[in-house]
C-alpha positions as CSV (number, residue, x, y, z in Angstrom):
1,X,0.0,0.0,0.0
2,X,2.8,2.4,0.7
3,X,4.0,2.9,-2.9
4,X,0.4,3.9,-3.8
5,X,0.4,7.1,-1.7
6,X,1.1,9.3,-4.7
7,X,-1.2,7.3,-7.0
8,X,-4.0,7.6,-4.5
9,X,-3.4,11.3,-4.0
10,X,-3.4,11.9,-7.7
11,X,-6.5,9.7,-8.3
12,X,-8.4,11.5,-5.5
13,X,-7.2,15.0,-6.5
14,X,-5.6,15.5,-3.1
15,X,-4.1,18.9,-2.7
16,X,-1.6,18.3,0.1
17,X,2.0,19.4,-0.6
18,X,4.8,16.9,-1.0
19,X,5.9,17.2,2.7
20,X,2.4,16.1,3.8
21,X,2.4,13.2,1.3
22,X,5.9,12.2,2.6
23,X,4.5,12.1,6.1
24,X,1.7,9.8,5.0
25,X,4.0,7.5,3.1
26,X,6.5,7.3,6.0
27,X,3.7,6.0,8.3
28,X,3.9,2.7,6.5
29,X,7.7,2.6,6.0
30,X,10.4,5.2,6.7
31,X,11.9,5.0,3.2
32,X,8.5,5.1,1.4
33,X,8.8,8.7,0.4
34,X,10.8,7.6,-2.6
35,X,7.5,6.2,-4.0
36,X,6.2,9.8,-4.6
37,X,8.4,10.1,-7.7
38,X,9.1,8.0,-10.7
39,X,12.5,7.4,-12.1
40,X,15.6,7.3,-10.0
41,X,15.1,8.7,-6.5
42,X,17.5,9.3,-3.6
43,X,16.1,9.0,0.0
44,X,17.6,11.3,2.5
45,X,16.7,9.7,5.9
46,X,17.2,12.7,8.1
47,X,17.9,12.7,11.8
48,X,14.6,13.6,13.5
49,X,12.9,10.8,15.4
50,X,9.5,11.8,14.0
51,X,10.8,11.7,10.4
52,X,10.0,15.3,9.7
53,X,13.3,15.9,8.0
54,X,13.1,12.8,5.8
55,X,12.7,13.5,2.2
56,X,13.2,12.2,-1.3
57,X,14.9,13.8,-4.2
58,X,14.2,12.8,-7.8
59,X,17.6,12.5,-9.6
60,X,16.3,11.6,-13.0
61,X,12.7,11.1,-14.2
62,X,11.1,7.9,-15.4
63,X,11.9,8.7,-19.0
64,X,15.6,9.1,-18.5
65,X,16.4,5.5,-19.4
66,X,13.6,4.7,-21.8
67,X,15.5,1.7,-23.3
68,X,16.5,0.2,-20.0
69,X,15.1,-3.2,-19.2
70,X,15.7,-5.2,-16.1
71,X,15.4,-9.0,-16.2
72,X,15.4,-11.0,-12.9
73,X,15.8,-14.7,-13.2
74,X,15.1,-16.7,-10.0
75,X,16.2,-20.3,-9.9
76,X,14.2,-23.0,-8.1
77,X,16.8,-23.2,-5.4
78,X,16.6,-19.6,-4.4
79,X,12.9,-19.1,-5.0
80,X,12.2,-19.6,-1.2
81,X,14.9,-17.1,-0.4
82,X,13.3,-14.1,-2.1
83,X,13.5,-11.3,0.4
84,X,10.7,-9.0,1.5
85,X,12.5,-6.2,-0.2
86,X,12.3,-7.8,-3.6
87,X,8.7,-8.6,-3.1
88,X,8.1,-5.0,-2.0
89,X,9.8,-3.6,-5.1
90,X,7.6,-5.7,-7.3
91,X,4.4,-4.3,-5.9
92,X,4.2,-1.0,-7.8
93,X,4.0,-2.7,-11.2
94,X,1.2,-5.0,-10.0
95,X,-1.0,-2.2,-8.5
96,X,-4.1,-1.4,-10.5
97,X,-4.2,2.0,-8.7
98,X,-0.8,3.0,-10.3
99,X,-2.1,2.0,-13.7
100,X,-5.2,4.2,-13.2
101,X,-3.0,7.1,-12.1
102,X,-0.7,6.8,-15.1
103,X,-3.6,6.6,-17.6
């Protein structure tokens, strides 16, 4: 659900600024503020306990590497070792909400 914060905000015409959307995204996962941008994003964790100085900076947009393809091959032996991180990273492409927001 965390990567869908921006998609939901766009879909529902939410008018909050980026700092408020960052705060919403961080409630699910501290580093989730990267999900508010497409492309290549750097997360700046910050030092405040409440996460108020945590932010994301878009380094290049999603069209920067239009011809880039990533292929991940998982062998049967390591199938059970897929980490939560890899599963989490696969979620944005599977979300119908993101497809609606892009369209």
